[in-house]
Steps between C-alpha positions, in 0.01 A plus 500: 500500500356731236816712499710191437285408200528854362877500547537162330284621213723805456812279504338269244426791266857624531641154424270466199633831368859386545424171326341683206814709454728197527302304239535782247606341172839606373601543142784296354709815465466574873602143585805526272603825669446349845712193424765715331519727803529202732782358286690829500456527878640151551799577279560820696497313830739238362732778387501657847572161659788447256649842581484432876651154445788652308563755776514224762713260297714779356498382143 
């Protein structure tokens, strides 16, 4: 039983560390870059889908 408690305590400490990293405040510039990158990625995927659609349709 003691080993289980020790293991759970170790898991709890690890999860607390992960949570601390995830809650790290971001600057506005970082958020702008993140959203910009996501937008460019979406446009790239749409472009690839359009190219494949044109190959299939032939137009």
